[in-house]
C-alpha positions, 0 to 999 in steps of 0.5 A: 525493523529495530525497536527502541528496546533493541536500540539500547545497550542496557540489559532487558528485564523479564517484562521488556524481554517479552515486549522485545520478543513480540516486536522482533517476531512481529517484524520477522513474520508479519501480522499473520503470526500475531495470534500464534505469537500471543499464545506463545507469549501467554505460555511464557507468562505462565511459566514466568509466574510459576517460576516466581511462585516457586522462588518465594516464601509461602506467605507471599504465594498469593501475591504471585498468583497473578502477574505484577501490575507492570507485567500485566501492563506489558502483556496488555500492551503487547496484545494491543500492538499485535491485535491492532496491527493485525486489524490494520493489516486486514483493513488499513485505514486511509490517513492512518500511517499504521496502515502503511505496508512495509515492503521488507528489508532494503537491499543495495541502498534501496528503501521500501515504498510506503503509502497509506492504504484505503479501507477495503469496501466491496459492493455490488455483484461482480461481473465476469471478467473475460480477459486473458492472462488476468492477474488475480486480486492480491492478498497483500500490498505490493512489495517495491523498493526504490532508491533513497531520496525518492519522494511523492511528487504528485500530491496536489499537482495539476491534472488534465484529461482527454475528457475535460468535463468529467461525468462524475467528480473533478480531476483534482481528486486524482492527486488529492491523497484520498484513496477511499472508495465510494461516491465523492472519491472518484472521477468518471470519464467518458467511454472509449480510450481516455487519458489523465495527465499529471504535471509534476511542474519540473522534470524528475527521475521517476521510479514508481507510479502507484495507481487506483482505479475504481476498487469498490467492485472486482473489475479490470480496466482495459488498455492501462498504459502509462507514459512519461515525457517532458513534452506536454503534448506527448509528441516527442521524447515519450517513454512507455513504462506500462502497457497491458493492451493485449489486442492493440486496441489503443494503437500503441502496440501490444503491451508486455504487461498483464491485465489485473483486477482492481483492489484497495492495494492499488497497482504499482508501475515500475517507472525504471528511473525514466525522466520526465515532467508529465505522466499520462495514464490511459484506460479504455473502459472496464469489465463492468462498464464502458466508463473510465475511472480514477481514484488516485495516482501517486508518482514517486521519484527524485526531482531533477536539479 
């Protein structure tokens, strides 16, 4: 991360050095270090003020007992940046670009995959999740790098399903861009093995699929399988890019991926540059009930010419 302050060749004065130190440390250590950084920043301010007092005549000493208006503004802005970033990290707001998680420095021409994260909202009493090799809830957003030129391809695209008459909600909610939890934001499909399918309208090289099932309660969905094809019927040219079916109950074979607990961070599937126009996602109930739910599915890739 490179700040505007860092991009200039002009030497930085004392105030700007403090802001620059905050921004550079924030980029290096993440928002979890903001509290300690503010403590160090305050100490630097005290030291600078003390130095200023010792360098001026006694008549002006009173004016040096507090920082200048510009210095105070710098510290106030620094504190706001740090504290706001910390709050956004803990409870990122949907629709707020500040809630995007930077995956880290890019390598080999890759760029970090970013998205707007919904607010965490946990309701109800969780039920036991007797699922083998279950991945626990993450404490931060997933980290994933994609090739340059990768874009969100699924926003607003048509969604079809094995259940064409959802019990709750409508299929267009799956690609409307809203990942909030609660009533009015999710689709509920019938019990048993069900699927939803996104038509990207033309074939693409797909690098990532970021999906959110119902995440207002700690639960894991069974037989989460993601497949890609240029055939809308999925009879030919089908590639399975994710499968956490551990007992072959979906009849696609035992999958190599581990089941996971839903969270507001969602789950990223590595599509490995698979080409296809259609993305189909399966599930088979969950550890809380027998129904199937989707809040949002984001497909990232590069459209083929």
